[in-house]
N, C-alpha and C positions, 0 to 999 in steps of 0.2 A: 843152181836150183833155186827157185824163188822161195822167199820166206813166207810168202802168202799162199795159202792153199788155192788150188784151182776152183773156179766158180762152180764147176760141175760137181765137185765133191762136197760143196757146202750143204749142210742140212738146214732147210728152212725152219725158222722159229715159228711154232704154231701161234696163231692169233689167240689172245685170251678169250676164253669162252664166256658168253653172256647168258645169264639165266633168262629163260623165257619170261616175257612180261605177263604177270598174272592178269586175268580178265578183270575188268572193272565190275563193280557191284551190279550196275544196271545190265551189263552184258551177260553176266552169270545168271541173273534173274530171268532175262529173256530166253536164254537157252533152257533153263529149268522149266519155264512155262511152256515152251515149245515141246519139250519131252512129254509133259503132262497132256498136252493137246493132241500130240501126234506130230511126228517129225515134218511131214509135208502137208499138214492141215492148216490152212490159213486161219488166223484168229477171227473170232466173231466180235466186232466192236461193241463196246458198251454204249447204251443209249440212255436217255434221261428216264425212260420208263423203268429200265432195269436198275438204275441207280436209286430211283425213288423207292422201289421195292426193297433194294438192299438196305437202304437207310431205315426202312420201316422194320427190318428184322436184323439188326447189326450183330446179334449173337450167333447167327447161322454161318459157321465157318465153311460149310459145304458150298453155299451159294457164293460167298466171297471168293473162294478159290476158283470155282468154275468160271465165274464172270471175269475174274482177274486174268485167268489163263486164256480167255476167249473161247471157251468150249461151247459148242452148239448144244444147248440144253434140250432143245426140241428133238434133235436127232438122238441125243443120249437117252432121253425118256423113251423113245420108240425102241431103241436097242434093249432097254431094260424091261420092255414089256408093259410099260405104264405110260402110254402116249398121253400128251396133254390135249386139252380142248382149245388151245389158243389159236388165234388166226383171224384174219379179216377177209370177208368175201370180196371177190373181184369187183363186184358191183359197187360195194361200199368204198373200195379203194379208188375206183375210177371217179365216183361221185365226189369224194373228198379232194382229189387232185383237180377236178374241174372247178370246184368251189374256190379252192385256194388260188388258182390261176385267175379267176374272175376278180377276186379281191385285190390281187397284186397287179392287175392290168393298168396300163397308162402310167407306169412309173410308181405304182402303189398309191394312186390318187385317192381311191376309196379308203384304203387302209389308213393313210395319214389323216384323212378327214375324220375317221372314227377315233383315231388316237388323240387328235386335237379336241374333239367334242367330249371325250370321256376323261382325258388327263390334262389337257392344256399344255403348258410348257413353251409357249411362244405364239406368234401371230398365226392366223389361219393359213394353212398351206395353200399355195397357188399351184394349180395343175401345171405340170411341165417344168416347174422350177425346183423341184426336190431332187436330191442327189441319190443315185443308186450305184454305188461303186462296184467295180468288177472284183469279185473275190476268188476268181479262179487261180489255182496254183497246183503244183505237183504234190500229191500225197496229202494226208491229213495234217501233218506237221506244217507243210507249206501253206495250206489253207488257213490253219490257225494263226500262223504268223501274219498272213495277209489280212485276216480279219482284225487282229490287234492293231495293225498299222492303219486300217481304214477307220477304226473306232477313234484312234488318236487324232487322225487328220480331221475327222468330222467334228470332234469335240473342240479342237483348237480353233477351227474356223467359226463354228457356231453361228453361221450366217443363214442357214436354211435347214429345212427338215431333211434328214438323211435316212434312207431305208436300206438296211442290210438284209438282202434276200438269202436265206439259208446260210448264215455265217457258220464258221467252224470254231468251236470253243474247246479249250483244253482244261481238264480238271484232274488233279492228282487224287486218286482213290486208293488208299491203303498201299501207297508206294508204286502204284501202276497208273500211267497216264490214260485218261479216258477222253475221247474226242466226241463232242456233242454237237448236234446240228439242230438248233431251234428253227421254227418256221420263219421267224424274222426278228430283227432287233431294230428299234427306232431310236435315233439320236435326235432329241428335241433341240430347237434353236437355243434353249437355255443351257445346253450342255449335258442334260440328264439322259440316262439310257432306260429304255423300256423293253421288256421281253414281250413278244407277241405269240400267242398260241391260236392257231386257226383249226377249228374242229368242224366236223360235218354234222354233228347232232344239233337239233333245232333249239332255238331259244324262244319259247312261247310266252307271250305277254311279259317279256323281260326277264324270264327265269328259265333255267334248264334243269335237267336231271342232276340232283345233288351229288350222286355218286360219281357221275362223269365229270362234273365241275371239280370235285375234290381231287380226282385223278389228274386232271389237267393242271390244277394248282400245284400239286406235288411235283409234277414234271417241270413246270415253269420255275419252281423254287430251285431246282437243280441248275437250270440255265442261269438264273439270277446269281447263284453262288459262283458259277464259273465266270460271269461278268465281273463280279466283285474282285476275283483274283486278278483279272486283267487290269481293273482300275487301280488296284493297290500298287502296281508296278509303274504307274504314271507319276510324274513329278507333282502334279496337282490332281489327285484322284477325283474323278467326277462322281456324281451320285447315281447309283443304280436304284431306280424306283422300286419300291416294295409293292406297288400295284402293277400287276401285269394286265395286258389287254387280251381278253378272251373274245375272239371273233367267231360267230356262228351264223347259220342261216336264220333269218327272221321268220318265225312261225313255221309254215310249211312251204315257204317260197325259196327262191334261190338268191334273194337279196340279203345283204350282210347287215348284221347288227352286232353290237359289241357291249361288253361290260368290263369294268375295272375290278379285278379280283385282288383283294389284299392277301398277300402270301407271307406276311411276316411270321406267322406261326409256323407254317410249313418250312420256311427258310431257316428258322431257328432250330427246328427239329432236325432238318437235313444236315445242317452244319454240325450239330452236336453228335448225331449218329454216325456220320462219316468219320468224324474225329475218333470215335470209339472203335472203329473197325480194326480188327487184328490185321497186321500187315500180311500180305499174301505170301511173302517169302518165309515168314515164320510158320505159317500153316504148311507150306510145301516142305519145309525142312523136317517136319515130323512124320512124313509119309514113308512107307517102306520103299526100298530101292526098286526101281523098275515099274512103279505105279504109273499108269497111263489111263486117260479117258478117251482114247481113240475108239470111235464107235465101230471101227472095223474089227475090233477084238471080240472074242466070244462073250456071250451075255454073262456067263458065270464070272469071267475075269473082270468085266465091267462092274458087275454088282459088288465084287470084293473091293474094287478100287473106290467106288462111291461110298461104301460103308466104312472105309478107312478114314473118311473125313466126317467129323461130328456135324450133325444137323440139329437145328432147333425148329421143329415143325409147330405150326399153329394153323387153325382153320382159315385164317386170313391168307395163308399162302396159296390157297386154291385160286384166288383171283390175281395172283401176282407172279407165280413161279411155275415153270414148265415141269419141274420135278415134284410138284406138290402131291400128285397121286402116289408116286413111289414112296415118298417120305411119310405120307399118311398111313399107308399100309404097314410100314415098318413101325411107326409110332403106336399103331393099334396092336400089332403083334406083341410088342414089348410092354404094352400097358402104360405108356407114358401119359402123364396128366396133361401135357401140352396139347394132346389131341382134343381135349375138352375146351381149350381156349386159353388165351394169355391171362385173362382176369382170374380164372379159377386157378391157374398155375401160380399166380401171385399170392392168392389167398392161402395156399397149402404150404408155403414156406419150403422146408427141406424135404418134404415128401414128394418124390418125383415120379412114382409109379402108382397106378391104381391099386395094386396089391398092397403097397405100403399104407395107402390111405384106408383101405378096408381093415387091415390088420390093426392100425391105430384106433379106428373107430370101435372095433370090437374089444379093445383092451388087451390084445395079445402083445403088441409092441408099442413103443412110444413112451415118452416122458409125460406123466400126467400133469406136471407143472407147465408144460409147453402150452401156450394159449391155443395153438392150432389143434393139438391133440385133444385138449379139453373141450374145444368147440365141436370136434368131430364126435367125441363120445356123448356129449350132450345131445347132438342131433340124432345119434343112433338111438339113444334112450327115448327121445320124443317120438321117433318113428315107431319104435317097438310099442310104446303106449298107444299110439294111434292105430296100429295094426291090430293090437289085442282088443281095443275098444270097438273097432269096426267089426271084428269077428264075433264078439259077444252080442253086439247090437243086431247083426244080421241073422243070428240064430234064434232070437226070441222076439216077441211082440208082433205088431201088425205087419212088419216087413219081413219076417222070417218064420221059420217053422211051418207046422201043418196048418196054421191059421191063414196063411197067404192064399 
């Protein structure tokens, strides 16, 4: 009998078990945001207009979370019963596309001529000699990488004008990558970069509507910030110009004209406000389990989910956010002073509701040594004197009583 046991009777030694690899921070965040958005709902990408509005109101956690998760706020507002008035007519959309195509025709000859005339940065561009690199790639990450490579190559060569048509830029926003697509970016022969905004509103006698120009400047500042992030990763960072090129129709024609817009102020504000944004993962961590903004859920459930995230409403939101009508109604119902405007909210200090303001003004509550409370009580006293004097005056004399 063999001293070695038969192979059939051997008990195999179990392999040591391995603990499952925990998900990375980025993977866990993507899963969490997908749950908030809806398991099979594709994310709505952030654009420069949304980022400009987000930077203008950094204290609004609701917008930060919804934009970070890629929630379609237009569909969400409709499901909540407070549809927004946003949107562009099909005619305006087609007119804008036709104007942009005209400006970029022939390798962007007209666009580069305008860039040289308003900003300089090299010899006058020669038609047909400018470079227009191919930026096509798979997915936004691939296009962003291809754009960064094209910018690097154009800057290192610096031999001719280069036009990047609809490049893809990546910008980290509160821990979430945002992919942005400006109308164009010009690389000058001197190696500097310029953001180009092409708009369909007219520029009459060299000037355009101030509100529209301001909105375009805020969007362009977001693009310039994203370009700065790309430049910082280069061995010799090129200069991103603080003047963007705004291209519009001249007067009421279809011919193009341009103006150099200084966006240093908008760029500084955007940089500071985006840095102050609360990280999306921190906001999501404070939500109740099972919270979702899937628009296919009942309206009552969606309302509860939206109200679980604090909002900071101001009248300026009406021109920048799809949920503004919903937030305005809630702010009015709760008597929030933010519904009166940010400037008034700043003047009232720690008084956050209209009820608190009235109570402090009437002397019911509030510290009389508080400058805000003292000013409210003084204003209430002056109002009472004015009302009493007007009442006494209207009851006697030539303007009141039986003599009238």
